[in-house]
C-alpha positions, 0 to 999 in steps of 0.5 A, spaced: 720 700 206 727 699 203 733 704 206 738 701 202 742 706 198 747 704 193 753 709 191 757 708 185 763 712 184 771 714 186 774 713 193 781 717 194 785 719 200 785 727 201 792 730 202 790 737 205 794 743 206 792 747 211 793 755 212 797 754 218 802 749 215 799 743 217 798 737 212 793 732 214 791 725 210 784 722 210 779 718 206 775 722 201 772 722 194 765 725 193 761 719 192 765 715 198 763 721 203 756 720 201 756 713 202 760 714 209 754 720 211 749 715 209 752 710 214 752 715 219 745 717 218 743 710 219 741 708 212 744 701 209 749 704 204 753 699 199 759 702 195 761 700 189 768 703 187 775 702 185 781 701 190 788 699 190 791 694 195 795 699 198 795 702 205 791 708 202 786 703 200 786 699 206 785 706 210 779 708 205 776 701 207 777 701 214 774 708 214 767 706 211 767 700 215 767 704 221 760 707 219 757 700 216 758 701 209 759 695 205 764 696 200 765 692 193 771 695 189 775 693 183 782 693 183 787 698 180 795 699 181 794 705 187 789 708 190 787 715 188 789 721 192 787 729 191 791 734 194 787 740 197 790 747 198 785 751 203 785 758 203 783 763 209 776 762 208 777 754 208 775 753 201 779 748 197 783 748 191 784 740 188 789 737 185 788 730 183 792 723 182 786 719 179 784 714 174 777 711 174 774 704 171 769 700 173 766 693 171 759 694 168 756 688 171 751 689 176 754 690 183 753 685 189 747 689 193 745 693 187 738 689 186 735 691 192 737 698 192 731 703 193 736 709 191 742 709 187 747 715 187 753 717 183 756 723 181 763 727 181 769 724 177 766 717 177 761 720 172 765 724 168 772 721 167 773 715 162 773 709 161 769 709 168 763 714 166 760 710 161 760 704 165 757 708 171 752 711 166 750 704 163 749 701 170 744 707 172 740 706 166 739 699 167 737 700 175 732 705 173 727 700 173 727 698 180 731 704 183 730 712 184 737 715 181 740 721 184 746 725 182 751 730 184 756 733 178 760 736 183 765 738 178 773 738 178 775 743 173 782 741 173 780 734 171 776 736 165 780 740 159 774 739 154 768 744 157 763 742 152 764 735 153 763 736 160 757 739 159 754 734 155 756 728 160 753 732 166 747 733 162 746 726 160 746 724 167 741 729 169 737 726 164 737 719 168 736 722 175 730 723 179 733 728 183 740 732 182 744 736 187 749 741 184 752 747 187 752 754 185 760 754 183 758 747 179 753 751 175 758 757 174 763 753 171 758 749 167 754 755 164 758 761 165 754 768 166 747 764 167 743 765 173 743 758 177 735 758 177 735 758 170 739 752 169 735 749 175 729 750 171 732 748 164 735 741 168 728 740 170 725 739 163 731 734 162 728 729 166 729 730 174 723 731 179 727 735 183 733 740 182 737 742 188 742 748 188 746 750 194 749 757 195 754 756 200 752 761 206 746 764 203 742 757 203 739 753 198 733 752 193 730 747 189 725 747 183 720 742 182 713 742 178 710 745 184 715 751 183 721 754 187 723 753 194 728 757 198 731 756 205 736 760 208 743 758 210 745 757 217 750 761 221 756 757 223 763 758 224 766 755 218 773 751 219 773 748 212 768 746 207 771 739 205 765 734 204 759 739 206 756 738 199 757 731 200 753 731 207 748 735 204 747 730 198 746 724 203 741 728 207 737 729 201 737 722 200 736 720 207 730 725 207 727 722 201 727 715 204 724 718 210 718 720 206 717 713 203 720 715 196 725 709 196 724 705 189 722 706 182 715 705 184 716 712 188 717 716 182 711 719 180 710 721 188 717 724 187 714 728 181 708 730 185 712 732 191 710 739 195 714 745 196 713 744 204 716 737 203 722 740 199 723 745 204 723 740 210 728 736 205 733 742 204 733 745 212 735 738 214 740 737 209 743 744 211 743 742 218 747 736 216 752 740 212 753 746 217 755 740 222 760 738 217 763 745 216 764 746 223 769 741 224 775 739 219 775 735 214 769 730 211 766 729 218 759 728 217 754 728 223 751 722 226 743 722 226 743 723 233 747 729 233 742 732 228 737 731 233 740 736 238 740 742 233 734 747 232 730 745 226 731 752 223 
């Protein structure tokens, strides 16, 4: 069984303005956070991205290397940044300084990837998004595909175009995870459960929606599965959704769903297995929100937590 995951997408440095006046800098970016969290969970993560040859780029490389993540990067003039302003609840509002492009050639380490993940800026910003879409289309013959839109409205002036782009990746994916906030921006006034059922008809086998403290739900051809949120003292929500996503991927690997050959088994996944995936992912995300920044847990930390 392969536990090799290829993550494709942006890496950046988060500049976080906290409510008490502190300003912290730390590596981040939704796909980079997923790669880091997978490494901490003990999976083999290879990350294809774009970084500058600058101090921020070196900071990102060192941060990922510490979790065992292998990084392949194309070059850019400077490493991207995201400035986050946290409100009293710990929720973040972002401002970005980023450009995104990527070579369409198959990445080193991609040939034996059992699961390929992408999302967020990498799948929505030209010209890189087209290259990512082409890579995923080519890798569907060997790998399962996971996707998290993790939309950043500040970077998406054309709402209609953004919806079409998101749906093009939904159609390529085997498992999609989105937050209720993502869906509220993409489809204003539409029930998230209705959106999830609609996306399921476009191609995925599993569509997961996180709903913050209320928990999460998933829809499959076997029905809808809901799990409650975990009670936790929230420090901030930075990286929580990315931790949830990485835990879903880790859970798929634990179920032996680790390549394109597993696609039919994923399509027939039962609600009990889905509930276990959601609960495990919620435990992982709860650890992340309990401490500052995108600081996902080690697998050993999760083993000490109650399963509920």
